[in-house]
C-alpha positions in Angstrom: -101.8 50.3 -31.4 -102.5 48.2 -33.8 -105.1 49.7 -36.2 -106.3 46.1 -36.5 -106.8 45.0 -32.9 -108.9 47.0 -30.4 -109.0 46.5 -26.9 -112.6 45.2 -25.7 -113.8 48.1 -23.0 -113.0 50.3 -26.4 -114.9 48.2 -28.4 -117.6 47.9 -26.2 -118.1 51.6 -25.6 -118.4 52.3 -29.3 -121.2 49.3 -30.3 -123.0 50.3 -27.1 -126.3 51.3 -29.3 -125.8 49.0 -31.9 -125.3 45.3 -29.7 -128.7 46.9 -28.3 -130.8 46.7 -31.7 -128.7 43.3 -32.8 -130.2 40.1 -33.2 -128.5 38.2 -30.5 -129.2 34.9 -32.8 -126.4 33.2 -34.2 -126.1 31.1 -37.3 -123.8 28.2 -37.3 -124.1 27.6 -41.1 -122.7 31.2 -41.7 -119.2 29.9 -40.0 -119.4 26.5 -41.6 -121.0 23.3 -39.3 -118.3 21.0 -40.6 -115.5 23.1 -39.6 -117.0 24.6 -36.7 -117.6 20.9 -35.1 -114.6 18.8 -36.5 -111.6 21.3 -36.0 -109.4 20.2 -33.0 -109.8 23.9 -31.7 -112.2 24.7 -29.1 -114.2 27.6 -30.5 -116.1 30.0 -28.3 -118.9 32.4 -30.0 -119.2 35.5 -28.0 -121.8 37.8 -28.3 -121.0 41.6 -28.5 -122.8 41.6 -24.8 -120.4 38.8 -23.9 -122.8 36.1 -23.5 -122.1 32.9 -25.3 -123.8 32.3 -28.2 -122.7 28.6 -29.3 -119.8 26.8 -28.7 -118.1 23.6 -30.5 -118.3 19.8 -28.8 -114.6 20.5 -28.0 -115.0 23.8 -25.9 -118.1 21.8 -24.0 -115.8 19.2 -23.2 -113.0 20.9 -22.1 -115.3 23.3 -19.2 -117.7 20.7 -18.8 -121.2 22.3 -19.9 -123.7 21.1 -22.2 -124.9 23.2 -25.0 -127.9 24.7 -24.0 -126.4 25.7 -20.6 -123.8 27.5 -22.1 -125.8 29.5 -24.2 -126.7 33.1 -22.9 -123.8 32.8 -20.2 -121.7 35.6 -19.2 -118.2 35.0 -20.1 -117.4 36.5 -16.7 -118.4 32.4 -15.8 -115.9 31.2 -17.4 -113.1 33.9 -17.8 -112.2 36.9 -15.7 -113.7 39.7 -17.3 -111.0 42.2 -16.2 -108.7 39.7 -18.2 -111.3 39.6 -20.9 -111.6 43.9 -21.1 -107.5 44.0 -21.3 -107.5 41.9 -24.2 -106.9 42.8 -27.7 -109.3 41.9 -30.1 -108.0 41.8 -33.7 -110.4 43.1 -36.7 -109.7 40.8 -39.6 -108.4 36.7 -39.4 -105.2 37.7 -37.1 -105.3 37.6 -33.6 -103.0 38.0 -31.0 -102.8 34.8 -28.6 -103.2 34.9 -24.7 -102.3 32.7 -21.4 -105.4 33.1 -19.6 -107.1 30.7 -16.9 -110.8 29.2 -17.5 -112.5 28.0 -15.0 -114.8 24.8 -15.6 -118.0 23.6 -14.4 -116.9 21.8 -11.5 -114.6 24.9 -10.2 -111.5 23.5 -11.2 -109.2 26.0 -13.5 -107.6 24.7 -16.3 -104.4 27.1 -18.3 -105.5 28.2 -22.2 -104.0 29.5 -25.0 -106.8 31.6 -26.3 -107.4 34.2 -29.5 -109.9 36.1 -30.0 -110.9 38.3 -33.2 -114.2 40.1 -34.5 -116.3 38.4 -37.5 -118.4 41.2 -39.2 -121.8 41.1 -41.0 -122.6 42.4 -44.5 -122.5 46.0 -43.6 -119.4 45.8 -42.2 -120.2 45.9 -39.1 -119.0 43.9 -35.7 -121.5 41.1 -35.8 -119.6 38.9 -32.9 -116.0 37.5 -31.2 -114.6 34.4 -32.0 -112.6 32.9 -29.4 -110.5 30.1 -29.6 -108.9 27.9 -26.7 -106.3 25.3 -26.5 -105.8 23.4 -23.6 -102.1 23.7 -22.4 -102.3 22.3 -19.0 -100.0 19.4 -20.0 -97.1 22.0 -21.0 -98.1 24.2 -17.8 -97.1 21.1 -15.7 -94.1 20.3 -17.6 -92.4 23.5 -17.7 -93.5 23.4 -13.5 -91.8 20.2 -13.3 -88.9 21.3 -15.5 -88.1 24.6 -13.5 -88.5 22.5 -10.1 -85.9 20.1 -11.2 -83.4 22.7 -12.4 -83.9 24.2 -9.2 -83.5 20.8 -7.5 -80.0 19.8 -9.7 -79.2 23.0 -9.1 -79.3 22.9 -5.8 -77.6 19.2 -6.1 -74.8 20.5 -8.3 -73.8 23.3 -6.0 -73.5 20.8 -2.9 -71.9 18.1 -5.2 -69.6 21.0 -6.5 -68.6 21.9 -2.6 -68.3 18.5 -2.2 -65.3 17.8 -4.5 -63.8 20.8 -3.8 -63.2 19.6 0.0 -60.5 18.0 1.0 -62.4 15.5 3.6 -65.1 14.6 0.8 -66.2 11.9 3.5 -67.3 14.3 5.6 -69.8 16.3 2.8 -71.8 13.4 2.1 -74.1 14.3 4.6 -74.6 17.6 3.9 -75.6 16.5 -0.1 -77.8 14.7 1.9 -79.3 17.3 3.5 -79.5 19.8 0.2 -81.3 16.8 -1.4 -83.6 16.5 0.9 -84.4 20.0 1.5 -84.6 20.3 -2.5 -87.0 17.2 -2.4 -88.8 18.4 0.4 -87.8 15.0 2.3 -87.6 14.8 6.0 -85.0 12.0 5.9 -82.4 11.1 3.7 -79.9 8.0 3.9 -76.8 6.3 2.4 -77.2 2.7 3.8 -75.7 -0.9 2.6 -77.2 -4.2 3.2 -74.2 -6.8 3.9 -75.5 -10.7 3.7 -72.1 -12.2 4.1 -73.3 -13.1 8.1 -76.4 -15.5 6.6 -78.8 -12.8 8.0 -79.1 -9.7 6.1 -77.7 -6.7 7.8 -78.7 -3.1 7.4 -75.4 -0.9 8.2 -76.8 3.6 7.6 -73.1 4.6 6.1 -74.4 8.6 6.2 -77.6 10.4 7.0 -79.5 13.2 7.5 -82.8 14.1 9.2 -85.0 16.8 10.7 -85.7 15.0 13.6 -83.2 13.5 16.1 -82.4 9.6 15.8 -84.7 8.8 19.1 -87.8 10.2 16.9 -87.3 8.4 13.4 -84.9 5.7 13.3 -84.1 5.1 9.6 -82.2 1.6 9.8 -85.7 0.5 11.6 -87.7 2.1 8.4 -85.8 0.4 6.4 -85.6 -3.3 7.6 -89.4 -4.6 6.2 -87.5 -4.1 3.1 -84.4 -6.1 2.8 -85.3 -9.0 1.8 -87.0 -7.3 -1.5 -83.8 -5.4 -2.3 -81.8 -8.2 -1.7 -83.6 -10.4 -4.4 -83.2 -7.2 -7.0 -80.3 -4.9 -5.9 -80.3 -3.3 -9.0 -83.7 -2.1 -9.4 -85.2 0.7 -7.2 -87.7 0.3 -4.8 -90.7 2.6 -3.2 -93.3 2.3 -0.8 -96.5 4.3 0.2 -98.8 4.9 2.8 -96.0 3.4 5.4 -97.2 3.5 9.6 -94.4 5.1 10.8 -93.5 6.1 14.3 -95.1 9.2 16.5 -93.8 11.8 14.7 -94.1 11.0 11.4 -97.4 8.7 11.9 -97.8 8.0 7.5 -94.8 8.7 5.3 -93.0 7.3 1.9 -90.1 5.4 1.3 -87.9 5.0 -1.8 -84.6 3.5 -1.9 -82.4 3.9 -5.1 -79.3 1.3 -5.9 -75.9 2.9 -5.8 -74.1 1.0 -8.1 -70.2 0.2 -8.1 -69.6 2.0 -4.7 -69.8 -0.5 -1.8 -68.6 -4.6 -1.4 -72.1 -5.7 -1.1 -75.6 -3.9 -2.1 -75.0 -0.2 -1.8 -78.5 2.3 -1.8 -79.9 5.9 -1.3 -82.9 5.8 0.7 -85.5 9.3 1.0 -88.6 9.5 3.4 -91.1 11.4 2.3 -93.4 13.1 4.7 -96.8 12.7 2.6 -98.5 8.8 2.3 -98.1 8.6 -1.4 -94.5 9.5 -3.6 -95.8 12.4 -5.8 -92.4 13.3 -6.5 -91.5 9.6 -7.7 -92.6 9.9 -11.4 -91.5 13.1 -12.3 -88.4 13.3 -10.2 -87.1 10.1 -10.5 -84.6 11.4 -13.4 -83.1 14.0 -10.7 -83.2 11.5 -7.8 -80.9 9.4 -10.0 -79.0 12.0 -11.1 -78.6 12.6 -7.3 -77.9 9.4 -6.9 -75.2 8.9 -9.8 -73.2 12.4 -8.1 -73.5 10.8 -4.9 -72.3 7.2 -6.0 -69.4 9.3 -7.8 -68.0 10.8 -4.5 -68.6 7.8 -3.2 -66.2 6.0 -5.3 -63.6 8.3 -5.0 -63.8 8.1 -1.5 -63.3 4.4 -2.1 -60.6 4.9 -4.7 -58.5 7.3 -2.4 -58.7 4.4 0.4 -57.7 1.9 -1.9 -55.1 4.2 -2.9 -53.7 4.3 0.7 -54.0 0.5 1.3 -52.2 0.0 -1.9 -49.4 2.4 -0.5 -49.1 0.8 2.7 -49.6 -3.0 1.0 -46.6 -2.0 -1.5 -44.3 -1.0 1.8 -45.3 -4.3 3.6 -45.1 -6.0 0.7 -41.6 -4.7 -0.4 -40.5 -4.8 3.4 -41.5 -8.9 3.8 -40.7 -10.0 0.2 -39.3 -13.6 0.6 -37.0 -12.4 -3.0 -34.1 -10.5 -3.0 -34.5 -7.3 -4.5 -31.4 -5.3 -5.7 -31.3 -1.6 -7.8 -28.7 -0.8 -9.7 -27.5 1.8 -12.5 -25.8 1.4 -15.5 -22.6 1.2 -13.9 -23.4 -2.0 -11.6 -23.6 0.2 -8.5 -26.0 -0.7 -5.8 -28.6 1.8 -5.4 -30.8 0.1 -2.9 -30.8 -4.1 -1.7 -34.1 -5.1 0.1 -34.0 -8.8 1.7 -35.4 -10.9 4.4 -33.8 -11.6 7.2 -34.0 -15.5 6.4 -33.1 -15.3 2.9 -30.1 -17.0 2.3 -28.1 -13.7 0.5 -29.7 -11.4 3.1 -27.1 -8.6 3.8 -28.4 -5.3 6.0 -28.7 -2.2 2.8 -26.4 -0.4 5.1 -23.1 -2.4 4.7 -24.0 -3.3 0.4 -25.6 0.0 -0.7 -23.0 1.7 -2.3 -21.2 -1.0 -3.8 -20.7 -2.3 -7.0 -22.3 -5.8 -7.4 -19.3 -7.5 -9.0 -18.1 -6.7 -5.4 -20.5 -8.6 -4.1 -21.0 -11.6 -6.7 -18.3 -13.4 -9.2 -18.4 -10.9 -11.9 -19.5 -14.4 -14.7 -22.9 -14.3 -12.8 -23.5 -10.7 -12.9 -22.7 -11.0 -16.7 -25.2 -13.9 -17.1 -27.7 -12.1 -14.6 -27.2 -8.9 -16.5 -27.6 -10.3 -19.7 -25.6 -9.4 -23.6 -28.1 -6.9 -24.2 -27.7 -4.9 -20.8 -24.1 -4.4 -21.1 -24.3 -0.6 -20.9 -27.6 0.6 -20.4 -30.8 -1.1 -19.4 -33.1 -1.9 -22.8 -34.8 -5.2 -22.1 -35.9 -7.5 -19.5 -33.6 -10.8 -18.4 -34.6 -13.7 -17.0 -31.5 -16.1 -15.8 -33.1 -19.3 -14.6 -31.1 -21.6 -12.1 -27.4 -20.5 -11.1 -25.5 -21.0 -7.8 -23.2 -19.1 -6.0 -20.2 -20.2 -4.9 -20.8 -19.3 -1.2 -24.2 -21.0 -1.1 -25.8 -24.3 -1.7 -28.9 -23.0 -2.6 -30.0 -22.6 -6.6 -31.5 -19.2 -7.8 -32.9 -17.3 -10.8 -32.8 -13.7 -11.6 -34.8 -11.6 -13.4 -33.9 -8.1 -14.5 -36.4 -5.4 -15.2 -35.5 -2.1 -16.7 -37.0 1.0 -14.7 -35.2 3.4 -17.0 -32.0 3.1 -19.7 -29.8 4.2 -16.6 -31.1 2.1 -13.7 -33.1 -1.5 -13.5 -34.4 -3.6 -10.7 -33.2 -7.5 -10.0 -35.2 -9.8 -8.3 -33.7 -13.1 -7.3 -35.5 -15.8 -5.9 -33.7 -19.2 -4.3 -35.6 -21.8 -6.6 -33.9 -24.6 -4.6 -37.6 -26.2 -3.4 -38.7 -25.9 -7.1 -36.2 -27.6 -8.4 -36.1 -30.6 -6.1 -40.1 -30.8 -6.9 -39.4 -30.5 -10.7 -36.8 -33.6 -10.3 -40.0 -35.5 -8.0 -42.6 -34.7 -11.2 -39.7 -36.2 -13.7 -39.1 -38.9 -11.4 -43.2 -39.3 -11.1 -43.8 -39.3 -14.7 -41.4 -42.2 -15.4 -41.9 -44.1 -12.6 -45.7 -43.7 -13.8 -44.9 -44.2 -17.5 -42.9 -47.6 -16.9 -45.4 -49.4 -14.4 -48.3 -48.5 -16.9 -46.0 -49.5 -20.0 -45.1 -52.5 -18.6 -48.8 -54.3 -18.3 -49.5 -53.0 -21.4 -46.7 -54.3 -23.5 -47.8 -58.1 -22.2 -51.3 -57.3 -23.0 -50.5 -56.3 -26.7 -48.3 -59.6 -26.9 -51.0 -61.3 -25.5 -53.8 -59.8 -28.4 -51.3 -60.8 -31.1 -50.6 -64.2 -30.0 -54.4 -64.9 -29.8 -55.1 -63.5 -32.9 -52.0 -65.8 -34.3 -54.3 -68.9 -32.6 -53.3 -71.6 -30.8 -53.7 -74.7 -28.9 -56.9 -74.8 -26.8 -54.7 -74.9 -23.6 -51.9 -72.0 -24.9 -55.3 -69.8 -25.7 -56.4 -70.4 -22.1 -52.9 -69.2 -20.6 -52.8 -66.3 -23.2 -56.4 -65.1 -22.4 -55.1 -65.6 -18.6 -52.1 -63.6 -18.6 -54.3 -60.5 -20.9 -56.6 -60.7 -18.4 -54.4 -60.4 -15.3 -52.1 -57.6 -16.9 -55.4 -55.8 -17.9 -56.4 -56.4 -14.1 -52.9 -55.2 -12.9 -53.5 -51.8 -14.9 -56.3 -51.3 -13.5 -55.4 -51.3 -10.0 -52.6 -49.5 -11.0 -54.5 -46.5 -12.8 -57.0 -46.7 -9.4 -54.1 -46.5 -7.2 -53.0 -43.0 -9.2 -56.7 -41.8 -9.2 -56.6 -42.7 -5.7 -53.1 -40.9 -4.7 -53.9 -37.7 -6.8 -57.4 -37.2 -4.7 -55.7 -37.8 -1.6 -53.3 -35.0 -2.4 -55.2 -32.5 -3.7 -57.9 -33.0 -0.7 -60.9 -34.4 -3.0 -61.0 -37.2 -0.6 -62.8 -36.3 2.4 -63.0 -39.2 5.2 -66.0 -39.0 7.7 -64.4 -40.3 11.3 -67.5 -42.2 12.9 -67.2 -44.6 15.7 -67.3 -48.6 14.4 -65.9 -52.0 15.5 -62.8 -52.8 13.8 -63.0 -56.5 14.1 -66.1 -56.9 11.1 -63.6 -54.1 8.8 -60.6 -57.0 9.1 -62.8 -60.1 9.0 -63.8 -58.4 5.2 -60.3 -57.6 4.3 -59.5 -61.2 5.3 -62.3 -62.7 3.2 -61.1 -60.5 0.1 -57.4 -61.6 0.4 -58.3 -65.4 1.1 -58.2 -66.5 -2.6 -55.1 -64.9 -3.0 -53.5 -66.6 -0.1 -54.8 -70.2 -0.6 -53.1 -70.4 -3.7 -49.8 -70.1 -1.6 -51.3 -72.3 1.0 -51.0 -69.6 3.3 -53.0 -69.2 6.5 -54.4 -65.5 7.5 -55.3 -65.9 11.8 -57.0 -63.2 13.3 -55.9 -62.4 16.8 -58.7 -60.3 18.5 -60.7 -59.7 21.2 -64.4 -61.6 21.4 -66.3 -58.6 21.8 -66.5 -55.1 19.8 -63.5 -52.9 19.3 -64.5 -49.4 18.4 -62.6 -47.1 16.9 -63.0 -43.9 14.7 -62.6 -44.2 11.6 -64.4 -44.8 7.6 -65.4 -48.5 7.1 -64.5 -48.5 3.4 -61.2 -46.5 3.4 -60.2 -48.8 6.5 -61.1 -52.1 4.4 -58.9 -50.3 1.6 -55.8 -50.1 4.1 -55.7 -53.3 6.1 -56.8 -55.4 2.2 -53.3 -53.8 1.0 -51.6 -54.8 3.7 -52.7 -58.3 4.1 -52.2 -58.6 0.4 -48.7 -57.3 0.7 -48.0 -59.5 3.5 -49.0 -62.2 1.6 -47.0 -61.5 -1.4 -44.1 -61.4 0.4 -44.7 -64.5 2.9 -43.4 -67.9 1.3 -45.5 -70.6 0.4 -47.1 -72.9 3.0 -46.8 -70.1 6.3 -48.7 -67.8 8.2 -49.7 -64.3 8.6 -51.1 -62.8 11.8 -53.4 -59.6 11.9 -53.3 -58.9 15.8 -55.8 -56.3 17.6 -54.8 -55.0 21.0 -54.4 -52.0 23.2 -51.8 -50.0 23.5 -50.7 -46.3 25.1 -54.1 -44.8 24.5 -54.6 -46.6 21.0 -56.5 -49.2 18.9 -53.1 -51.3 17.6 -53.5 -53.8 14.4 -51.0 -55.5 13.3 -49.9 -56.9 10.1 -47.3 -59.6 10.4 -45.5 -61.7 7.7 -42.3 -64.1 7.6 -41.1 -63.2 4.5 -37.9 -61.4 3.0 -37.9 -58.2 5.0 -36.7 -54.9 4.3 -33.5 -53.1 4.9 -32.9 -50.7 7.5 -32.1 -48.1 5.1 -35.4 -48.5 2.9 -37.7 -48.2 5.8 -37.8 -44.4 5.6 -38.9 -44.5 1.5 -41.2 -46.8 2.1 -44.2 -44.5 1.9 -43.2 -42.4 -0.8 -44.7 -43.2 -4.0 -43.3 -45.5 -6.0 -40.8 -46.0 -3.8 -39.7 -50.0 -4.1 -36.6 -51.7 -1.8 -34.4 -53.3 -3.8 -34.5 -56.9 -2.7 -38.6 -56.5 -4.4 -37.4 -55.7 -7.2 -34.3 -58.1 -7.7 -36.6 -60.8 -6.4 -39.2 -59.8 -9.3 -42.2 -59.7 -7.1 -44.8 -57.2 -9.5 -46.0 -54.2 -7.6 -46.4 -50.2 -8.3 -45.1 -48.6 -5.3 -48.2 -46.6 -4.3 -49.9 -48.3 -2.2 -48.3 -47.9 1.0 -48.3 -44.3 0.3 -52.2 -44.7 -0.2 -52.3 -46.4 3.0 -50.4 -43.9 5.0 -52.5 -40.8 3.4 -55.5 -42.9 4.7 -54.6 -43.6 8.0 -53.4 -40.0 9.1 -56.4 -38.4 7.5 -58.1 -40.5 10.2 -56.3 -39.1 13.0 -53.7 -42.3 13.2 -50.4 -43.1 12.0 -48.5 -46.2 10.9 -45.0 -48.0 11.5 -42.8 -50.7 10.1 -40.9 -53.2 11.9 -38.5 -55.4 9.7 -35.1 -57.4 9.5 -34.2 -59.0 6.5 -35.0 -62.3 5.8 -37.1 -62.6 9.2 -40.4 -60.8 8.3 -42.2 -57.3 8.5 -44.7 -56.0 11.0 -47.0 -53.2 9.5 -48.8 -51.6 12.8 -51.7 -49.1 12.2 -52.7 -46.9 15.1 -56.2 -45.9 15.4 -58.0 -43.6 17.7 -60.2 -45.6 20.3 -64.0 -44.3 20.9 -64.0 -44.2 24.5 
């Protein structure tokens, strides 16, 4: 035994006689009042009879006693006398530190670290015992949490390790949920997602574990009241306490933690506590989050494996249904694999061509262009050949060579005939549009120069008139181009509603009448007296008939007539626009509704126009569920017949 420390039981035996004679008062001045009261420690002064002589304010606050209450109180009221007697007391300034449990005035217990030492008087005899205590309840609580969390993590880690070692991860998720439930003392753990694509959010429980039968506790029903809140903030945890439950669990608490990156919608780990308050939420949240992350990792692996399986299946399907020709060859030009759709112009069954050299199938010159100079002996780089034809096919092809390794390459052959034709159409469109826009622009620039140079009043008026006409012509062309673009892209959506076609035709005739009057042309409407109801769009139909009546007026001779007739035929309402103009050649009629197409006789006659109006007319009529027909003979007039759906 340390010669500076003795057990209290021995000290009491030795000092029994002295204690009876000792003055039991204690002078704080001997200790140092400032040090006694202002120190951050709890200090107790104990007489040799184990009764308290004094305590500083920190000590009184710790135990909840007043100063007069504790003086004279035996230490057994605060600390177990057995614990105290086993404690060693140091002789001098050094003291061992022990952990003890103190009883407060209200009966509650508090853990402390306590050191006790003897204080001697001037004669070298023990005078009193000095005990210094420190509250360690927070540390003890933290140690308890750490110990509990370590146990929880150990359980979860072990379950997760088993999960990842399992050949079927999906079947082990419920086992992990069970381990998590037991570790956290939950009665139900679920993994669920909230799907919102159907309009009303739907709860889908993917995995679950519960101590009860599903008939006793329905987790989906228990989650439903919180769906909207979780949907509004899917990346945050949600906790609810004191929820009224079913008969088997009158009150319970609910925690939902998002599982990020696992579901296509919103995934959560949900846990149900037996208590009506989440006592574990603050202290154990990190552990729960760790468990959530582990489960999320397992679910991601399931998704990755499923994705890999789907990709393999998808790749097989793509290769088998690929519209292009796939040829795998080696450095000697031998075909190792050959795959093509039966609809491909170059289709040959792989059994008939595999093992043959590619130059035995296609001309040697074409093969050399497909391979490229850099791949004559070994495959070293990609090579793209665009636009070649084979002697036995009228189609146009492109090939792309991709080296797999120096001795093997994949050749993709694609039929680009339609693409070539489309490019030709685009080029023709650009050329025609540029020409049509440049013509009025040239006239505008010329008129601007003439106006700048000056002239007589009549000349300037004429210049301004031509300038306005050309600008108006250019504006109409641009508007037509924009309308054509919107129709092609689907940006124009027409609402076919019931309406009377007669007022539409009357408005269109009024719009064209000033042009007709300049050529002394009569615009005649032949229609029933009552309303003729059809399905259509007022503005769009006005554009259709203004265009048709304007064309009829433009191509009619002076002092003639244009007839607009309305009649019923074969379940449709037919609106015909007839003129007595130059007519259209029979071979030109199939091309009338193509963009920028103009018949030869119209071009020769130098009648202005862009060739895009009839394309817009046909697009609008077809969008409304109708169709349009042309009847014409050269030098004997033309009739356009628009068929519209009637309101029955």
